[in-house]
Each structure stands twice: as structure tokens, then as C-alpha cells.
C-alpha positions in Angstrom: 17.0 144.3 113.2 17.8 147.8 114.5 17.8 148.8 118.2 15.3 151.3 119.5 16.3 154.9 118.8 15.2 158.2 120.1 15.6 162.0 120.3 16.2 164.2 123.2 15.4 167.9 123.1 17.3 169.9 125.7 16.2 173.4 126.5 18.7 175.8 128.0 16.9 178.6 129.9 18.5 181.9 130.8 16.7 185.0 132.1 13.3 183.4 131.6 14.0 182.7 127.9 15.0 179.6 125.9 18.5 180.6 125.1 19.4 177.5 123.1 18.0 174.2 122.0 20.1 171.1 121.6 18.8 168.0 119.9 20.6 164.7 120.6 19.7 161.8 118.3 20.5 158.1 118.6 18.8 157.5 115.2 20.8 155.1 113.0 20.7 157.2 109.9 23.3 155.0 108.2 21.5 151.8 109.1 20.7 151.2 105.5 24.3 150.3 105.0 23.3 146.9 106.4 21.5 146.3 103.1 24.8 146.2 101.3 25.5 143.0 99.3 21.9 141.8 99.6 19.6 141.1 96.7 17.3 143.9 95.7 14.2 141.7 96.3 15.4 140.8 99.8 15.8 144.5 100.7 12.3 145.3 99.5 10.8 142.8 101.8 13.0 144.0 104.7 12.0 147.6 104.4 8.4 147.4 105.7 9.5 145.1 108.4 12.4 147.2 109.6 10.5 150.5 109.6 7.5 150.2 111.8 6.2 153.6 110.8 5.4 154.4 107.1 6.6 150.9 106.1 4.5 151.0 102.9 6.1 154.4 101.9 9.5 153.0 102.7 9.1 149.9 100.6 7.5 151.7 97.6 10.2 154.4 97.6 12.7 151.6 97.6 11.0 150.0 94.6 11.0 153.3 92.7 14.7 153.9 93.4 15.6 150.3 92.2 13.5 150.7 89.1 15.2 154.0 88.3 18.6 152.3 88.8 17.5 149.7 86.1 16.2 152.5 83.8 12.7 151.1 84.0 9.7 153.4 84.3 6.7 151.9 86.1 3.4 152.0 84.1 0.8 154.6 84.9 -1.4 151.9 86.4 1.4 150.7 88.7 2.1 154.3 89.8 -1.6 154.9 90.5 -1.8 151.7 92.6 1.3 152.6 94.6 0.2 156.1 95.2 -3.1 154.7 96.5 -1.2 152.6 99.0 1.0 155.4 100.2 -1.9 157.8 100.5 -3.9 155.1 102.4 -1.0 154.8 104.9 -0.8 158.5 105.2 -4.5 158.8 106.1 -4.2 156.0 108.6 -1.2 157.6 110.3 -2.8 161.0 110.6 -6.1 159.5 111.7 -4.3 157.6 114.5 -2.5 160.8 115.6 -5.8 162.7 115.8 -7.5 159.8 117.7 -4.7 159.0 120.1 -2.4 162.0 120.5 -4.7 164.9 120.1 -6.8 163.8 123.1 -3.8 163.0 125.2 -2.4 166.5 124.6 -5.8 168.1 125.3 -6.4 166.0 128.4 -9.3 164.0 127.1 -9.9 160.3 126.5 -8.5 158.8 123.3 -10.8 157.6 120.5 -9.0 154.6 119.3 -12.0 152.7 118.1 -12.4 155.2 115.2 -8.7 154.9 114.4 -8.9 151.1 114.3 -11.9 151.3 112.0 -9.9 153.7 109.7 -6.8 151.6 109.7 -8.8 148.4 109.0 -10.7 150.0 106.1 -7.5 151.2 104.4 -5.6 148.0 105.1 -8.0 146.4 102.6 -6.6 148.4 99.7 -3.5 146.2 99.2 -5.5 143.0 98.6 -8.0 144.9 96.5 -5.1 146.1 94.2 -2.8 143.1 94.3 -4.8 140.0 95.2 -1.8 137.8 94.5 0.1 139.6 97.3 3.0 140.6 95.0 2.8 144.4 95.6 6.6 144.5 96.3 7.4 142.9 92.9 10.1 144.9 91.1 8.8 146.2 87.8 5.2 145.9 89.1 3.1 143.1 90.5 0.0 141.5 89.0 -2.4 144.4 89.3 -6.0 143.3 89.4 -7.9 146.2 90.9 -11.3 145.5 92.4 -12.9 148.9 92.1 -15.9 148.0 94.2 -13.7 146.9 97.1 -11.5 150.0 96.7 -14.5 152.3 96.7 -15.9 150.5 99.7 -12.6 150.9 101.6 -12.6 154.6 100.9 -16.2 155.0 102.0 -15.5 153.2 105.2 -12.5 155.4 105.8 -14.5 158.5 105.3 -17.2 157.3 107.7 -14.6 156.6 110.4 -13.2 160.1 110.0 -16.6 161.7 110.2 -17.2 159.8 113.5 -13.8 160.8 114.8 -14.0 164.5 113.9 -17.8 165.0 114.0 -17.7 166.7 110.6 -17.2 165.8 107.0 -13.5 166.2 106.2 -14.0 167.9 102.9 -16.1 170.6 104.4 -13.9 170.9 107.5 -11.0 172.3 105.5 -13.0 175.3 104.3 -12.0 178.3 106.4 -15.5 179.2 107.6 -16.4 175.6 108.4 -13.1 175.1 110.3 -13.8 178.1 112.5 -17.3 176.8 113.2 -15.8 173.4 114.1 -13.4 175.0 116.5 -16.3 176.9 118.1 -18.4 173.8 118.5 -15.7 171.4 119.6 -13.8 173.1 122.5 -12.4 169.7 123.7 -10.6 169.1 120.4 -6.8 170.0 120.5 -6.9 172.8 117.9 -9.7 174.5 119.7 -7.9 174.1 123.0 -4.8 175.6 121.5 -6.7 178.6 120.2 -8.4 179.1 123.6 -5.0 179.2 125.3 -3.6 181.8 123.0 -1.1 179.3 121.5 -2.3 179.4 117.9 0.9 181.1 116.8 3.2 179.1 119.1 6.5 178.4 117.5 6.0 180.8 114.5 9.5 181.4 113.2 11.4 181.5 110.0 9.5 179.2 107.7 11.6 177.3 105.0 9.2 174.8 103.3 10.8 171.9 101.5 10.7 172.4 97.7 8.1 170.2 96.0 10.7 168.2 94.2 13.1 168.1 97.1 16.4 170.0 97.6 17.9 170.8 94.2 21.3 169.5 95.3 19.9 166.3 96.8 21.3 163.8 94.3 24.8 165.3 94.4 24.9 165.6 98.2 23.8 162.0 98.6 26.2 160.6 96.0 29.2 162.3 97.7 28.1 161.5 101.3 30.6 158.8 102.0 30.6 159.1 105.8 26.9 159.8 106.3 27.3 163.4 107.6 24.7 164.7 105.2 22.3 161.9 106.1 22.6 162.9 109.8 22.4 166.7 109.2 21.0 167.6 105.7 20.9 171.1 104.4 20.7 173.0 101.1 23.3 175.8 100.8 23.1 176.2 104.5 19.3 176.2 104.7 17.5 173.5 106.7 14.1 173.0 105.2 10.9 171.9 107.0 9.0 169.0 105.6 5.6 167.6 106.4 2.0 168.7 106.2 2.5 172.4 106.8 5.4 172.6 104.3 3.5 170.7 101.7 0.1 172.5 102.0 1.0 176.0 103.2 -0.6 177.4 100.0 -4.0 175.7 100.7 -6.7 178.3 101.4 -7.3 177.2 105.0 -3.6 177.0 105.9 -2.8 180.3 104.1 -5.6 182.0 106.1 -4.3 180.6 109.4 -0.7 181.6 108.6 -1.8 185.1 107.7 -3.6 185.3 111.1 -1.1 183.5 113.3 2.1 182.9 111.4 3.5 179.4 110.6 2.8 178.3 114.2 1.1 175.5 116.0 -2.6 175.9 114.9 -1.7 176.0 111.1 0.5 172.9 111.7 -2.4 171.0 113.3 -4.9 172.1 110.7 -2.5 171.0 108.0 -3.1 167.4 109.1 -6.8 167.8 108.4 -5.9 169.2 104.9 -3.7 166.1 104.3 -6.7 163.9 105.2 -9.1 165.7 102.9 -6.7 166.1 99.9 -5.4 162.5 100.2 -8.9 161.0 100.1 -9.8 163.3 97.2 -6.7 162.1 95.3 -7.4 158.5 96.1 -10.9 158.9 94.6 -9.3 160.2 91.4 -6.6 157.5 91.2 -9.2 154.7 91.1 -10.0 155.8 87.5 -6.4 155.2 86.5 -6.4 151.6 87.5 -6.6 148.6 85.2 -5.5 145.0 85.0 -1.8 144.5 84.3 0.4 141.4 84.4 3.5 141.3 86.6 6.6 142.8 85.0 10.2 141.6 85.3 13.2 143.8 85.5 16.2 143.5 83.3 19.6 143.1 84.8 19.9 145.4 87.8 22.9 147.6 87.4 22.9 151.4 88.0 22.0 154.2 90.3 18.5 155.5 91.3 17.0 158.2 93.5 13.4 158.3 94.4 11.3 160.6 96.5 7.9 160.1 98.2 5.7 162.5 100.1 5.0 160.2 103.1 2.9 161.0 106.2 5.7 162.9 108.0 7.2 164.6 104.9 9.6 164.0 102.1 11.3 160.6 102.1 14.3 159.9 99.9 15.9 156.6 98.9 19.1 156.3 96.9 20.5 153.0 95.7 23.5 151.8 93.7 23.2 148.3 92.2 25.9 146.1 90.8 25.0 142.8 89.3 21.6 142.8 91.0 23.1 143.3 94.5 23.0 146.4 96.6 26.3 148.2 96.5 25.1 151.3 98.4 21.8 152.2 100.0 20.9 155.5 101.6 17.6 156.7 103.3 17.0 160.3 104.2 13.9 160.6 106.4 11.8 163.7 107.3 12.9 163.5 110.9 16.5 164.5 109.9 15.2 167.8 108.5 12.6 168.7 111.1 14.8 167.8 114.1 18.0 169.0 112.7 20.2 171.0 115.1 19.4 174.1 113.0 16.0 173.0 111.8 12.4 174.1 112.3 12.0 172.8 115.9 15.1 174.7 117.0 13.9 177.8 115.2 10.5 177.5 116.8 11.7 177.1 120.4 14.8 179.4 120.5 13.9 182.7 122.1 10.6 181.3 123.5 9.6 182.5 127.0 10.2 180.1 129.8 7.8 179.3 132.5 6.0 176.4 134.2 4.3 175.4 130.9 7.5 175.4 128.8 7.7 171.6 128.6 4.0 171.4 127.5 4.5 174.0 124.8 7.7 172.2 123.6 5.8 168.9 123.5 3.0 170.4 121.4 5.6 171.7 118.9 7.4 168.3 118.8 4.1 166.6 118.2 3.3 169.0 115.4 6.5 168.2 113.6 6.0 164.5 114.3 9.3 162.6 114.7 9.2 159.0 113.7 10.8 158.0 117.0 10.2 158.6 120.7 11.3 162.1 121.9 12.1 163.2 125.4 12.5 166.8 126.8 14.9 168.1 129.4 15.8 171.5 130.7 19.2 172.9 131.7 
């Protein structure tokens, strides 16, 4: 439905220093306007098709926003099932990044077989929760969890990660075990970064996204008639960072690395591992909150709703206004608009950095760490 979009990061170098960083975006941040006048159920089925990355998180955030607009609270069981699906997608996304992108950045062969096994295992969660295929049903589909299948999916996912990383993920995020893993796996990207002296690369002012999102988010979205806020969000002039580091900076491993290297490259990479470990742990717990439920129907859809989801790349926000069951207004604020804001964390990380022959490589590593949801090119002026 939407054309390909991209980012370009332009580095202006003066006197062997990055004097300025300019980010040009062709992202269609107001593309959700095309959902106007469509039925709510139609939009929900479009969301995972339109967004090739994090389609599950997009769809389930949309469901939550629509249900809020109808003043309907999803049941605890539905919330647990949806959280399982989002976390499963998050684990699959980070696993793919580690299997495909980490080797490419470290100059080693990819390990896509492990990523495929991981994705295949977690793809089974949807059918194990909603065997009738109605996971996108407003109000909640027919939930019939098969705990044996779900447990098996999670066990297969853990095994794929062990084979990918060569270590149990729960142990790997302990500070001592992480250091031992670095010492014993010099070809892994985090170890390579440490060996090159780039562990603190990009350490700059760190403004983590509040857990519940910007306090003024609802007001800013509701008054953003022209889409300026969607393109360049801020909170009282501050541009937050969102994603694994911002969400898990307090974790013992990440806190230790930040203390040693600042909020730079190595803590950002390690935060992906923390996401994997904590997501799988939460998924294990969520299984106990599942039980059979019939499908629910929504009352007349008429109202306004805002929903937030911590997706693989950070905080995702959907706001919807409904009139007579039709979309009157739909807005999506994705993590990329925060992390690749003209005054955001990437710009802060690169501004003032020393130039040199490896500047593009260092910039590419930082871009990877902040993980845009579209292709990104680098140029120098």
C-alpha cells in the first residue's frame, strides 16, 4: 500500500570532527490517514500487512486503541495472550538481528538457520492461543490456549537461542557470565566492539523514554492536525530515546556497563540480550494467566482511544477517533521518529565525534544499535 521509505544520515565534517548531523526521512509518518473512513475491523487486518516489521505489535496496539475508544477493557486472559504474541515477535526480531546483522557488522558469516528456527518456533504461538484464527477480533477472539504447545514453542525458542549464542540466555545477562562470554567469543559483535575500544562509542546525553510514555503524549497527538508532532515528536523540548537500552537501563548488567562505558554502543548491544532473557521469562509467567474464553463483541464504536506497546524497537503509540464504527482519525507514532529525530539520540551520539577513515563504520554501528524500521544510508559532506 505504501511506497518504500528510508532515512539518510548526512555527516558534516570540519577540522576532523563531526560538526553536524542531518537526518533526512522519507517515512510516511501520516500514512495512517489513509485509514480514514474505513471500518475498524478492516484497519486491523490492514495493519500487519502494511507494516512488514512488528506487524503483530502494530495490530495489537490498534486493537487496544479501538477498545479504549469503545470504553471496553480487555479481559486479563486476552491481555496475557496478546502480550505473549508481542513478546514472541520481539524475541524473533532481536534473534534475527543477532543472527543476521551482528555477523555482517563483525565481518563473519550469518547464522540464519538459528534465526529461522527461532522464528518458526514462535510463529506457532498464535495458533496455540487462537486456534480459530480470530486473534484480531475486536473485544477478544476465541481464546483456547494449548499450554503444552505454548510451552513447547518457548522451549524450542530457547534452544535456538542457545545454539545461536553458545550460552543460556538467562545466565548470559549476569555481569560475570557476560564478561566470560565476551572473552570466549571474540568473533561476536559485542566482543569485537570491546576489543576495538568502541564500547563507549556514542555515549552522550541519555534521555530514556518514560515507562508510560511522554506525559503530554495524548494532548500533543490530539492537537497535531498537520502531523508535525508525528514527524518530530518531543516533550517540552526533550527528545527521548526509546528501545532496549531506554527500557532496561536499570537492569544489573546494563547498569554495570553504563557505569563503565557510559550509555554507548556496548550497553546498547547488551540490552538486546536483556530483552531476549526478560521477554522469555515474562512469557513463561504469562502462560499461567491463560484460560479458555469465548469471543467478545464490541458495543457501538464511538470515541477516542490511545494505546501504547513496548515493541521490539521501542515505544509504539496508536491513537484513534471513531464515529459510528468508522475511523475518523488514526495516528501512529513509531520508535524511529524518536530515535532518528533531528535532535534525537543518534544526532547526540554522532555530533562531535572524531572523523577518520572508520567514521562511516562507527556511524553504521550506532544506527544499527538504535535500529530504524526502514533502510538507512550514510553520506558525508
